[in-house]
C-alpha positions as CSV (number, residue, x, y, z in Angstrom):
1,M,-5.3,28.3,-21.2
2,K,-3.2,30.8,-23.1
3,K,0.1,29.9,-24.7
4,S,2.1,32.1,-22.3
5,R,0.5,30.5,-19.3
6,G,1.2,27.0,-20.8
7,V,4.9,27.9,-21.2
8,L,4.9,29.2,-17.6
9,V,3.4,26.0,-16.2
10,L,5.9,23.8,-18.1
11,L,8.8,26.0,-17.0
12,I,7.6,25.9,-13.3
13,T,7.1,22.1,-13.6
14,L,10.6,21.6,-15.0
15,V,12.2,23.8,-12.3
16,I,10.3,22.0,-9.6
17,T,11.2,18.6,-11.0
18,A,14.9,19.6,-11.3
19,G,14.8,21.0,-7.7
20,L,13.3,17.9,-6.3
21,I,15.7,15.6,-8.1
22,Y,18.7,17.8,-7.0
23,T,17.4,17.8,-3.4
24,A,16.9,14.1,-3.3
25,A,20.3,13.4,-4.9
26,V,22.5,16.0,-3.2
27,G,20.5,17.7,-0.4
28,I,20.4,21.2,0.9
29,G,22.9,22.9,3.1
30,A,25.8,21.5,5.1
31,E,23.6,18.8,6.6
32,K,22.3,17.7,3.2
33,S,18.7,18.0,4.2
34,G,16.3,16.0,2.0
35,A,19.1,13.8,0.5
36,V,18.3,10.2,-0.1
37,E,21.5,9.3,1.8
38,N,19.9,10.6,5.0
39,V,16.9,8.2,4.8
40,K,16.9,5.8,7.7
41,L,18.0,2.3,6.6
42,G,17.1,-1.0,8.1
43,L,19.4,-3.7,9.6
44,D,19.7,-5.4,6.2
45,L,21.1,-2.2,4.6
46,A,22.8,-0.2,7.3
47,G,23.1,-2.3,10.4
48,G,22.3,-1.0,13.9
49,V,22.5,-1.8,17.6
50,S,22.0,-5.3,19.0
51,I,21.3,-5.6,22.7
52,T,20.9,-8.9,24.6
53,Y,19.0,-9.0,27.9
54,G,18.9,-11.9,30.3
55,T,16.0,-12.6,32.7
56,V,16.8,-12.2,36.4
57,I,14.9,-15.5,37.2
58,D,16.5,-18.7,35.8
59,N,13.5,-20.5,34.4
60,P,10.9,-18.1,32.9
61,T,7.8,-19.6,31.4
62,A,7.0,-19.4,27.7
63,E,4.1,-17.1,28.4
64,Q,6.3,-14.7,30.4
65,M,8.9,-14.6,27.6
66,S,6.3,-14.1,24.9
67,D,4.5,-11.3,26.8
68,T,7.9,-9.6,27.6
69,I,9.0,-9.8,23.9
70,Y,5.8,-8.4,22.6
71,K,5.9,-5.4,25.0
72,L,9.5,-4.7,24.2
73,Q,8.6,-4.8,20.5
74,K,6.1,-2.1,21.1
75,R,8.7,-0.1,23.1
76,V,11.5,-0.2,20.5
77,E,9.1,0.7,17.7
78,N,9.7,4.3,19.0
79,Y,13.1,4.0,17.4
80,S,12.0,2.2,14.2
81,T,9.1,0.2,12.9
82,E,11.7,-2.3,11.6
83,A,13.2,-3.0,15.0
84,Q,13.2,-6.7,15.9
85,V,12.8,-8.4,19.3
86,Y,13.3,-12.2,19.6
87,Q,14.2,-14.9,22.1
88,E,17.7,-16.3,22.3
89,G,18.2,-19.5,24.2
90,D,15.9,-20.2,27.2
91,N,16.2,-16.9,29.1
92,R,17.6,-14.2,26.9
93,I,15.9,-11.6,24.7
94,N,17.7,-10.0,21.8
95,I,16.8,-6.5,20.5
96,E,18.0,-5.2,17.1
97,I,17.4,-1.6,16.3
98,P,18.4,-0.4,12.7
99,G,20.0,2.9,11.9
100,V,21.5,3.4,15.3
101,Q,25.2,3.4,16.0
102,D,25.4,4.4,19.7
103,A,24.6,1.4,21.8
104,N,25.2,3.3,25.1
105,A,22.7,6.0,24.2
106,V,20.0,3.5,23.3
107,L,20.6,1.6,26.6
108,E,20.4,4.9,28.6
109,E,17.1,5.9,26.9
110,L,15.6,2.5,26.8
111,G,16.4,1.9,30.4
112,R,17.1,-1.4,32.2
113,P,13.8,-3.3,32.2
114,G,13.1,-3.8,35.9
115,S,10.4,-4.0,38.5
116,L,7.8,-1.3,38.9
117,E,5.5,-0.7,42.0
118,F,2.9,1.9,43.0
119,Q,3.0,2.2,46.8
120,D,0.7,3.9,49.4
121,P,2.2,6.4,51.8
122,N,2.9,3.6,54.3
123,G,5.0,1.7,51.7
124,N,2.4,-1.0,50.9
125,V,2.3,-2.1,47.2
126,I,-0.9,-1.0,45.5
127,L,0.0,-1.9,41.9
128,T,2.8,-3.6,40.1
129,G,3.9,-3.2,36.5
130,L,1.5,-6.1,35.5
131,D,-1.4,-3.9,36.4
132,I,-0.5,-1.2,33.9
133,A,-1.8,-1.7,30.3
134,D,-0.2,1.4,28.8
135,A,1.4,4.7,29.6
136,K,2.0,7.7,27.2
137,A,2.9,11.3,27.4
138,V,0.2,13.9,26.6
139,S,-0.2,17.6,26.6
140,A,-3.2,20.0,26.8
141,R,-3.9,23.7,27.4
142,D,-5.8,24.9,30.4
143,Q,-8.4,27.7,30.5
144,M,-5.6,30.3,30.8
145,G,-3.8,29.0,27.7
146,N,-1.0,27.4,29.6
147,V,0.3,24.0,28.5
148,D,0.1,21.2,31.0
149,Y,2.3,18.1,30.3
150,A,1.1,14.8,31.8
151,V,1.4,11.0,31.7
152,S,-1.8,9.2,30.8
153,L,-2.2,5.7,32.4
154,S,-4.4,2.9,31.3
155,L,-4.9,0.1,33.9
156,T,-5.9,-3.5,33.5
157,D,-9.3,-4.5,34.8
158,E,-7.7,-6.0,37.9
159,G,-5.5,-2.9,38.3
160,A,-8.4,-0.6,38.0
161,Q,-10.1,-2.2,40.9
162,K,-7.0,-2.0,43.1
163,F,-6.4,1.6,42.1
164,A,-10.0,2.7,42.8
165,K,-9.8,1.4,46.4
166,A,-6.3,2.9,46.9
167,T,-7.2,6.4,45.6
168,E,-10.4,6.5,47.5
169,E,-8.4,5.9,50.7
170,N,-5.6,8.3,50.0
171,I,-7.1,11.5,48.6
172,G,-4.8,14.4,49.3
173,R,-1.8,12.0,49.8
174,A,1.1,11.1,47.5
175,I,1.4,7.7,45.9
176,P,5.1,7.0,45.1
177,I,6.0,5.2,41.9
178,I,9.1,3.0,42.6
179,Y,11.2,1.7,39.7
180,D,14.2,-0.6,40.6
181,G,14.1,0.6,44.2
182,Q,14.1,4.3,43.3
183,V,11.2,6.8,43.5
184,V,10.7,8.1,39.9
185,S,7.5,10.1,40.7
186,A,5.2,10.8,43.7
187,P,1.9,12.2,42.3
188,T,-0.8,13.4,44.8
189,V,-4.2,11.8,44.6
190,Q,-6.8,14.5,43.8
191,S,-9.9,12.3,43.8
192,A,-11.0,8.7,43.7
193,I,-10.3,7.1,40.3
194,G,-12.5,4.2,39.4
195,N,-12.5,4.0,35.6
196,G,-9.0,2.6,35.1
197,Q,-7.8,5.8,33.5
198,A,-5.5,8.2,35.4
199,Q,-3.2,11.1,34.7
200,I,0.0,12.3,36.3
201,N,-0.3,16.1,35.8
202,H,2.0,19.1,36.0
203,M,5.2,17.5,34.5
204,E,7.9,20.1,33.8
205,S,8.2,19.3,30.1
206,F,6.9,16.9,27.5
207,E,10.3,15.2,27.5
208,A,10.0,14.6,31.2
209,A,6.5,13.2,30.7
210,E,7.7,10.9,27.9
211,L,10.6,9.7,30.1
212,L,8.3,8.8,32.9
213,A,5.8,7.1,30.6
214,S,8.7,5.1,29.1
215,T,9.9,4.1,32.5
216,I,6.4,2.9,33.4
217,R,6.0,1.0,30.2
218,I,9.4,-0.7,30.5
219,G,8.6,-1.6,34.1
220,S,5.3,-3.2,33.2
221,L,7.1,-6.2,31.8
222,Q,6.3,-9.6,33.3
223,L,10.1,-10.3,33.6
224,E,12.9,-8.2,35.1
225,L,15.8,-8.1,32.7
226,T,19.5,-7.3,33.0
227,E,21.8,-6.3,30.1
228,L,24.2,-9.0,29.1
229,R,25.9,-7.5,26.1
230,S,25.4,-4.8,23.4
231,N,27.0,-4.6,20.0
232,V,26.9,-2.4,16.9
233,V,26.2,-4.8,14.0
234,G,26.9,-4.2,10.4
235,A,24.5,-4.5,7.4
236,Q,23.3,-8.0,6.5
237,L,23.7,-7.2,2.8
238,G,26.5,-5.5,0.9
239,Q,26.5,-2.3,-1.2
240,D,25.9,-4.4,-4.3
241,A,22.3,-5.2,-3.0
242,I,21.5,-1.5,-2.7
243,S,23.1,-0.5,-6.0
244,S,21.5,-3.3,-7.9
245,S,18.0,-2.4,-6.5
246,L,18.5,1.3,-7.4
247,K,19.6,0.3,-10.9
248,A,16.6,-1.9,-11.2
249,G,14.4,0.9,-10.1
250,A,15.9,3.3,-12.7
251,V,15.6,0.8,-15.5
252,G,12.1,-0.1,-14.6
253,F,11.0,3.5,-14.3
254,G,12.5,4.3,-17.6
255,L,10.8,1.4,-19.3
256,V,7.4,2.5,-17.8
257,V,7.8,6.1,-19.0
258,V,8.8,4.9,-22.5
259,F,5.8,2.6,-22.6
260,M,3.4,5.4,-21.5
261,I,4.8,7.8,-24.2
262,V,4.6,5.2,-26.9
263,F,1.1,4.1,-26.0
264,Y,-0.5,7.3,-24.9
265,L,1.6,9.9,-26.8
266,V,1.3,13.5,-25.3
267,P,-0.6,12.3,-22.2
268,G,2.1,9.7,-21.7
269,L,4.7,12.4,-21.7
270,A,2.7,14.4,-19.1
271,A,2.4,11.2,-17.0
272,G,6.2,10.7,-17.3
273,L,6.9,14.2,-15.8
274,A,4.3,13.7,-13.1
275,L,5.7,10.3,-12.2
276,T,9.2,11.8,-11.9
277,I,7.8,14.4,-9.5
278,Y,6.1,11.5,-7.6
279,V,9.3,9.6,-7.2
280,A,11.3,12.6,-6.0
281,L,8.5,13.6,-3.5
282,M,8.4,10.0,-2.3
283,L,12.1,10.0,-1.5
284,L,12.0,13.4,0.2
285,L,9.0,12.4,2.4
286,L,10.6,9.1,3.4
287,G,13.2,11.2,5.2
288,G,10.7,13.8,6.4
289,F,8.5,11.2,8.1
290,E,11.6,9.2,9.3
291,I,10.4,6.0,7.7
292,T,13.0,3.2,8.1
293,L,13.7,1.7,4.7
294,T,14.7,-1.9,4.3
295,L,15.5,-3.8,1.1
296,P,11.9,-5.1,0.8
297,G,10.9,-1.5,1.4
298,I,12.9,-0.4,-1.6
299,A,11.1,-3.0,-3.6
300,G,7.8,-1.7,-2.4
301,I,8.6,1.8,-3.4
302,I,9.8,0.7,-6.8
303,L,6.6,-1.3,-7.1
304,S,4.5,1.7,-6.1
305,I,5.9,3.6,-9.1
306,G,4.3,1.0,-11.4
307,M,1.0,1.2,-9.4
308,A,1.0,5.0,-9.6
309,V,0.6,4.7,-13.3
310,D,-2.9,3.3,-12.8
311,A,-4.7,6.6,-12.1
312,N,-3.1,8.1,-15.2
313,V,-4.1,5.1,-17.4
314,I,-7.7,5.5,-16.2
315,I,-7.8,9.2,-17.1
316,F,-6.1,8.7,-20.5
317,A,-8.5,5.9,-21.4
318,R,-11.5,8.2,-20.6
319,I,-10.0,11.0,-22.7
320,R,-9.7,8.7,-25.7
321,E,-13.3,7.5,-25.3
322,E,-14.5,11.0,-25.3
323,L,-12.5,11.9,-28.4
324,A,-14.0,8.9,-30.1
325,T,-17.5,10.5,-29.7
326,G,-16.3,13.5,-31.6
327,K,-15.6,15.9,-28.8
328,T,-12.8,18.5,-28.9
329,V,-9.5,17.7,-27.2
330,R,-10.2,20.3,-24.5
331,S,-13.7,19.0,-23.8
332,A,-12.4,15.4,-23.8
333,M,-9.7,16.3,-21.2
334,K,-12.2,18.0,-19.0
335,I,-14.8,15.2,-19.2
336,G,-12.1,12.5,-19.0
337,F,-10.8,13.8,-15.7
338,Q,-14.3,14.2,-14.3
339,K,-15.4,10.6,-15.3
340,A,-12.2,9.1,-14.0
341,L,-12.4,10.8,-10.6
342,S,-14.8,8.4,-8.9
343,A,-12.9,5.3,-9.9
344,I,-9.6,6.8,-8.8
345,V,-10.9,8.1,-5.5
346,D,-12.8,4.9,-4.6
347,G,-9.9,2.6,-5.6
348,N,-7.4,4.6,-3.6
349,I,-9.6,5.1,-0.6
350,T,-10.3,1.4,-0.3
351,T,-6.5,0.7,-0.3
352,L,-5.9,3.6,2.0
353,I,-8.3,2.1,4.5
354,V,-6.2,-1.0,4.8
355,A,-3.0,1.1,5.2
356,V,-4.6,3.2,8.0
357,V,-5.9,0.2,9.8
358,L,-2.4,-1.5,9.6
359,L,-0.8,1.7,10.9
360,L,-3.2,1.7,13.9
361,K,-3.4,-2.0,14.7
362,A,-0.3,-3.7,13.3
363,S,3.3,-3.7,14.6
364,G,6.8,-4.4,13.4
365,S,7.6,-4.5,9.7
366,V,3.9,-4.6,8.8
367,K,3.5,-1.0,10.2
368,G,6.6,0.0,8.2
369,F,4.9,-1.4,5.0
370,A,1.7,0.5,5.9
371,Q,3.6,3.8,6.2
372,T,5.1,3.5,2.7
373,L,1.8,2.3,1.3
374,A,-0.2,5.2,2.7
375,L,2.4,7.7,1.6
376,G,2.4,6.3,-2.0
377,I,-1.4,6.3,-2.3
378,V,-1.7,10.0,-1.3
379,L,1.1,11.1,-3.6
380,S,-0.2,9.1,-6.5
381,M,-3.6,10.7,-6.3
382,F,-2.0,14.2,-6.0
383,T,0.3,13.7,-9.0
384,A,-2.4,12.1,-11.2
385,L,-5.3,14.5,-10.4
386,F,-3.3,17.7,-10.1
387,V,0.2,17.5,-11.6
388,T,-0.7,15.5,-14.7
389,R,-3.7,17.7,-15.3
390,Q,-1.7,20.9,-15.2
391,I,1.0,19.6,-17.5
392,L,-1.6,18.2,-20.0
393,Y,-3.4,21.5,-20.2
394,A,0.0,23.3,-20.6
395,F,0.8,21.1,-23.6
396,Y,-2.6,21.9,-25.0
397,A,-2.0,25.6,-24.6
398,L,1.3,25.2,-26.5
399,G,-0.6,24.1,-29.6
400,L,-0.8,20.3,-29.2
401,K,-4.6,20.3,-29.9
402,D,-4.9,17.7,-32.6
403,P,-6.6,14.5,-31.5
404,K,-3.8,12.5,-33.1
405,F,-1.4,13.6,-30.3
406,F,-3.8,12.1,-27.8
407,G,-5.1,9.0,-29.6
408,V,-8.7,8.1,-30.2
409,Q,-10.2,5.0,-28.8
410,K,-11.1,2.6,-31.6
411,E,-14.4,0.8,-31.4
412,R,-13.8,-2.5,-29.6
413,K,-15.9,-5.5,-30.2
414,V,-17.6,-6.6,-27.0
415,I,-15.9,-9.8,-25.5
416,H,-18.3,-12.2,-23.9
417,F,-16.5,-13.0,-20.7
418,L,-19.5,-14.0,-18.8
419,A,-20.3,-16.8,-21.2
420,K,-17.2,-18.6,-20.0
421,R,-17.8,-17.8,-16.3
422,K,-18.2,-21.4,-15.3
423,L,-14.8,-22.2,-16.8
424,F,-13.2,-19.3,-15.0
425,F,-14.8,-20.3,-11.7
426,G,-13.6,-23.8,-12.2
427,I,-10.0,-22.7,-12.9
428,S,-10.0,-20.6,-9.7
429,I,-11.5,-23.2,-7.5
430,A,-9.0,-25.8,-8.8
431,A,-6.0,-23.4,-8.2
432,V,-7.1,-22.9,-4.6
433,V,-7.7,-26.6,-4.0
434,I,-4.3,-27.5,-5.5
435,G,-2.7,-25.1,-3.0
436,F,-4.3,-26.6,0.0
437,V,-3.5,-30.1,-1.2
438,A,0.2,-29.2,-1.8
439,M,0.4,-27.6,1.7
440,G,-1.2,-30.7,3.2
441,I,1.3,-33.0,1.4
442,Q,4.3,-31.0,2.5
443,A,3.1,-30.8,6.1
444,G,2.6,-34.6,6.1
445,M,6.1,-35.1,4.8
446,G,7.4,-33.0,7.7
447,N,8.6,-30.2,5.5
448,G,6.1,-27.6,6.7
449,A,3.0,-26.5,4.8
450,L,5.0,-23.5,3.5
451,A,8.8,-22.9,3.4
452,Y,8.9,-20.7,6.5
453,S,12.0,-18.6,7.0
454,L,13.9,-17.5,10.1
455,E,11.5,-14.7,10.6
456,F,8.6,-17.1,11.0
457,Q,10.0,-20.2,12.7
458,G,13.3,-19.1,14.4
459,G,16.6,-21.0,14.1
460,T,20.1,-21.0,15.3
461,S,22.4,-18.0,15.8
462,T,26.1,-18.8,15.5
463,T,28.8,-16.3,16.6
464,V,32.1,-16.9,14.8
465,P,35.3,-15.1,15.9
466,F,37.4,-14.8,12.7
467,Q,41.1,-14.0,12.9
468,Q,40.7,-10.9,10.6
469,E,37.9,-8.6,9.7
470,L,35.8,-9.7,6.7
471,S,33.8,-7.5,4.4
472,I,30.1,-8.2,3.5
473,E,31.3,-9.3,0.1
474,D,33.8,-11.8,1.7
475,I,31.0,-13.2,3.9
476,E,28.8,-13.6,0.8
477,S,31.4,-15.3,-1.3
478,Q,33.4,-17.3,1.2
479,V,31.5,-17.9,4.5
480,K,28.0,-18.4,3.3
481,P,28.9,-21.3,0.9
482,V,30.6,-23.1,3.7
483,V,27.6,-22.7,6.0
484,A,25.2,-23.7,3.2
485,E,27.1,-26.9,2.5
486,A,27.4,-27.9,6.2
487,T,23.8,-27.2,7.1
488,G,21.9,-27.6,3.8
489,D,20.3,-24.2,4.4
490,Q,20.2,-21.7,1.6
491,E,18.4,-18.9,3.6
492,I,21.4,-17.6,5.6
493,Q,21.6,-14.3,7.3
494,A,25.0,-12.8,8.4
495,Q,26.0,-9.7,10.3
496,K,29.4,-8.2,11.3
497,V,29.9,-7.0,14.8
498,Q,31.6,-3.7,14.6
499,G,34.8,-3.2,16.6
500,S,35.6,-6.9,16.4
501,N,36.2,-9.7,13.9
502,D,33.0,-11.5,15.0
503,V,30.3,-12.5,12.5
504,I,26.8,-13.5,13.6
505,I,25.4,-16.2,11.3
506,K,21.7,-17.1,11.5
507,T,20.4,-20.3,9.9
508,K,17.4,-22.7,10.3
509,E,17.3,-24.6,13.6
510,L,20.4,-26.9,13.8
511,S,20.7,-30.1,15.7
512,L,23.7,-30.7,17.9
513,D,25.3,-32.8,15.2
514,Q,24.7,-30.1,12.6
515,R,26.2,-27.4,14.9
516,Q,29.3,-29.5,15.4
517,A,29.6,-30.1,11.7
518,L,29.2,-26.4,11.0
519,N,31.8,-25.5,13.6
520,Q,34.3,-28.0,12.2
521,A,33.7,-26.8,8.6
522,L,34.3,-23.2,9.6
523,A,37.4,-24.1,11.7
524,E,39.0,-26.0,8.8
525,K,38.2,-23.5,6.1
526,F,39.3,-20.4,8.1
527,S,41.9,-21.9,10.5
528,L,39.7,-21.2,13.6
529,D,39.4,-22.8,17.0
530,A,36.1,-24.6,16.9
531,A,35.7,-24.3,20.7
532,Q,35.5,-20.5,20.4
533,I,32.5,-20.7,18.1
534,S,29.2,-20.4,20.1
535,A,25.6,-21.0,19.0
536,E,22.2,-20.4,20.5
537,S,18.6,-21.1,19.5
538,I,16.6,-18.0,18.6
539,S,12.9,-17.5,18.3
540,S,11.1,-16.1,15.3
541,T,11.4,-12.3,14.8
542,I,7.8,-12.2,13.8
543,S,6.1,-13.2,17.1
544,D,2.7,-14.8,17.5
545,E,1.4,-11.5,18.8
546,V,2.8,-9.6,15.8
547,R,1.2,-12.1,13.5
548,M,-2.1,-11.8,15.4
549,D,-1.9,-8.0,15.2
550,A,-1.4,-8.2,11.4
551,T,-4.2,-10.7,11.0
552,V,-6.6,-8.7,13.0
553,A,-5.6,-5.5,11.2
554,V,-6.2,-7.1,7.8
555,I,-9.6,-8.5,8.8
556,I,-10.7,-5.1,10.2
557,G,-9.4,-3.5,7.0
558,I,-11.3,-5.9,4.8
559,I,-14.5,-5.3,6.8
560,C,-14.0,-1.5,6.5
561,M,-13.4,-1.9,2.7
562,L,-16.6,-3.9,2.4
563,L,-18.6,-1.3,4.2
564,Y,-17.1,1.5,2.1
565,I,-17.8,-0.2,-1.2
566,W,-21.3,-1.0,0.0
567,F,-21.8,2.6,1.0
568,R,-20.4,4.0,-2.3
569,F,-22.1,1.5,-4.7
570,K,-25.4,1.2,-2.7
571,D,-25.4,-2.5,-3.2
572,I,-23.7,-5.1,-0.9
573,R,-23.3,-7.5,-3.8
574,F,-20.6,-5.2,-5.2
575,A,-18.8,-5.3,-1.8
576,G,-19.3,-9.0,-1.4
577,S,-18.0,-9.9,-4.9
578,A,-15.0,-7.5,-4.5
579,V,-13.9,-9.0,-1.2
580,T,-14.4,-12.6,-2.5
581,A,-12.2,-11.9,-5.4
582,L,-9.6,-10.3,-3.1
583,V,-9.6,-13.5,-1.0
584,H,-9.3,-15.5,-4.2
585,D,-6.2,-13.6,-5.2
586,V,-4.5,-14.1,-1.9
587,L,-5.3,-17.9,-1.9
588,V,-4.0,-18.3,-5.4
589,V,-0.7,-16.6,-4.5
590,L,-0.5,-18.8,-1.4
591,T,-0.8,-21.7,-3.8
592,F,2.2,-20.3,-5.7
593,Y,4.2,-20.1,-2.5
594,A,3.2,-23.7,-1.7
595,L,4.1,-25.1,-5.1
596,V,7.4,-23.2,-5.7
597,R,8.5,-23.4,-2.1
598,I,9.6,-19.7,-2.0
599,S,10.8,-18.6,1.5
600,V,8.0,-17.2,3.6
601,G,9.5,-14.3,5.6
602,N,8.9,-10.5,6.1
603,T,8.6,-10.1,2.3
604,F,5.7,-12.6,2.4
605,I,3.6,-10.2,4.5
606,A,4.5,-7.3,2.3
607,C,3.7,-9.3,-0.8
608,M,0.2,-10.4,0.4
609,L,-0.7,-6.9,1.6
610,T,0.4,-5.4,-1.7
611,I,-1.8,-7.9,-3.6
612,V,-4.7,-6.9,-1.4
613,G,-4.4,-3.2,-2.3
614,Y,-3.6,-4.0,-6.0
615,S,-6.5,-6.4,-6.4
616,I,-9.2,-4.2,-4.9
617,N,-8.1,-1.2,-6.9
618,A,-8.5,-3.1,-10.2
619,T,-11.9,-4.4,-9.2
620,I,-13.2,-0.9,-8.3
621,V,-12.5,0.4,-11.8
622,I,-14.7,-2.3,-13.4
623,F,-17.4,-1.9,-10.9
624,D,-17.4,1.9,-11.4
625,R,-18.0,1.3,-15.1
626,I,-20.8,-1.2,-14.4
627,R,-22.4,1.4,-12.1
628,E,-22.1,4.1,-14.8
629,N,-23.5,1.9,-17.6
630,M,-26.4,0.8,-15.3
631,S,-27.5,4.4,-14.9
632,A,-28.1,4.6,-18.6
633,M,-29.5,1.1,-18.9
634,K,-32.9,0.6,-20.6
635,K,-35.5,-2.1,-19.7
636,K,-34.8,-4.0,-22.9
637,D,-31.0,-4.1,-22.3
638,D,-29.6,-7.4,-21.1
639,L,-27.6,-7.2,-17.8
640,Q,-25.1,-9.9,-18.9
641,D,-24.3,-7.8,-22.1
642,L,-23.9,-4.7,-19.9
643,V,-21.4,-6.5,-17.7
644,D,-19.5,-7.8,-20.7
645,L,-19.5,-4.3,-22.2
646,S,-18.1,-2.7,-19.0
647,I,-15.3,-5.3,-18.7
648,T,-14.4,-4.7,-22.4
649,Q,-14.4,-0.9,-22.0
650,T,-12.0,-1.1,-19.1
651,L,-9.9,-3.9,-20.6
652,S,-7.1,-1.6,-21.9
653,R,-6.8,-0.2,-18.4
654,S,-6.6,-3.6,-16.9
655,I,-3.9,-4.8,-19.3
656,N,-1.8,-1.6,-19.3
657,T,-1.7,-1.1,-15.6
658,S,-0.9,-4.8,-15.0
659,L,1.8,-4.7,-17.7
660,T,3.5,-1.5,-16.3
661,T,3.5,-2.9,-12.8
662,F,4.7,-6.3,-14.1
663,I,7.6,-4.6,-15.9
664,M,8.8,-2.9,-12.7
665,V,8.7,-6.1,-10.8
666,A,10.2,-8.2,-13.6
667,V,13.2,-5.8,-13.7
668,L,13.6,-6.3,-10.0
669,F,13.6,-10.0,-10.4
670,V,16.2,-10.0,-13.1
671,M,18.5,-7.4,-11.5
672,G,17.9,-7.8,-7.8
673,V,19.6,-10.0,-5.2
674,A,18.1,-13.2,-3.8
675,S,15.9,-11.7,-1.2
676,I,14.4,-9.3,-3.7
677,R,13.7,-12.2,-6.1
678,D,11.8,-14.0,-3.3
679,F,9.7,-10.8,-3.2
680,A,9.4,-10.2,-6.9
681,L,8.5,-13.7,-8.1
682,P,5.3,-14.3,-6.1
683,L,4.4,-10.6,-6.7
684,M,4.5,-11.2,-10.5
685,A,2.2,-14.2,-9.9
686,G,-0.1,-11.9,-7.9
687,I,-0.2,-9.3,-10.6
688,V,-1.1,-11.8,-13.3
689,C,-3.7,-13.3,-10.9
690,G,-5.1,-9.9,-10.0
691,A,-5.5,-9.0,-13.7
692,Y,-7.2,-12.4,-14.3
693,S,-9.6,-12.1,-11.4
694,S,-10.5,-8.5,-12.2
695,V,-11.4,-9.3,-15.8
696,C,-12.7,-12.9,-15.6
697,I,-14.0,-13.3,-12.0
698,T,-15.3,-10.1,-10.3
699,G,-17.9,-9.0,-12.9
700,A,-19.1,-12.6,-13.4
701,L,-19.3,-13.0,-9.6
702,W,-21.3,-9.8,-9.2
703,Y,-23.7,-10.9,-12.0
704,W,-24.2,-14.2,-10.3
705,M,-25.0,-12.5,-7.0
706,K,-27.3,-10.1,-8.7
707,K,-29.3,-12.9,-10.2
708,N,-29.4,-15.1,-7.1
709,F,-29.6,-12.8,-4.1
710,K,-32.2,-10.2,-3.2
711,E,-30.9,-6.6,-3.4
712,K,-29.8,-5.0,-0.2
713,T,-28.9,-1.3,-0.2
714,A,-26.7,0.6,2.2
């Protein structure tokens, strides 16, 4: 690369970086397109709409309520993946949709969940909403190139049988679809439909098709609902929570860039510029993909900055190794990028597999986490493999060609990790056993195996009509201490109801005596009428179905990772040991939750999923080096020595990546609010555990499998 081209690349890089930062900070045009302030925020940061429905029947069963809540959860995810649906009292369902301020518009579009029937021309009921599994709008082009909009229906097994008989008997006749007593569509039967899949064709527009599909979905609920009330609720957390998180992100990012420059010199500076572009692009695409951002989401993005360093660290370590063999800087850079490619691609694809499966199979906040994770993975690969490369070659073209600007890998004495494998295995087994024992003891004492939060076990929602409007800061400093003292609960959530002085306070499940004590304490402190304070039991916002979705998605994701690693490394023992180490890390962090009694809520799921991706990425790097060294292995070479050599060669990567990520999370813990600390503390434990298992467990586990199990190739 010529010097003039190097100057041009750096100038273009700086202009693009400045443009991205400006766009993210200020925005473009009158609507401030691309600005961070336009990113959708969750209920905890910006508030939203709260709608309460009541069932038409008085005593719905638990199964009916659970099924209705789950289907409503799927419906409101069209507004936001962070929307929450939960039970209130015996026959009410509450929906909270973040980032929305017009309750009437939501009610109009969502519709009143009611009864749905498909009738034959004589008015006899063919199907009810319970026979419909799903409905969605679709579009396709016919042979003439014209677009046809339609609604695609999927029926249950029982519904398919009913529909097959009805369509066979009514070919050429219309079948009206009745919702709440009104005909919403009357498609004509073209032929008998016996496979449980049907389409309502020739809709006038995609919007019309989506409206009909929405009506059918909302009418397929087991229970007919009626609106009781709707409110616009304020943020659960004050501006201080957002500003402290942003400051933590800036400080953590600055420390990581300084670390990279000090340790890796010129390549570190290139990585710093690339990471700046990464962050700016991440912020822009959050708005572009309309991802709803919650406070744990902010923590996840800040964490992803630290994880994005990993690819750069792998590349720079490779460059230093090549320089140590006497190669020129240019050759070292070229070979370094080539040799680092397989580890970067394999590590990121295995994590991306989990993200994609979660996007397809999970629901609620888990799907929101998956969106951010997938976006971060793709961006980190782009910035490391393309942006960092171009900047590094530009610095070289400007005259920075001396190896001293890049650093040369000093010869490292091989550390014999496998000689201590029995000790490492013993420590890991003991840590997992301690966790299960601790959970058993806590469960036996009636405290619960883990410290489940409102999101997991439900609680009590108390509506307090204050005499004057309180700010979030007033609620934090004045109201929450009173509630904590009266109930003994430290995990308190509070929301303002806009347009009134009401505040909704959510706590753990309170007994009648505790509710009366809380009402009395609030009445005395704020001169209120205790009789005006109302309370209702609420279910968990993470329903059993959502948990099952997440569990199934993770299991499928792990199986897919296992198959991918088996395929790439041509040896199932690599895949088996990688997944075993991954499960080990999750169980050790679970032990940490059990011993420290950190609140288990939405951040728990995000934490565990982050550790899954982080752990597998670190393991792949070591396995990639083992595979490479095995290709040059001679018969006289000892396999145990080869594994020790591979772990030693990748040790700086393992330490530096863990350290930079730990720095980001540690800053969050120090500067963040309470809910962020509950996310950061176990994550720090997970980072330490991930580094330990990658270095001390995975290689030793693979070696043990290699010696004890017959080889199976993909």
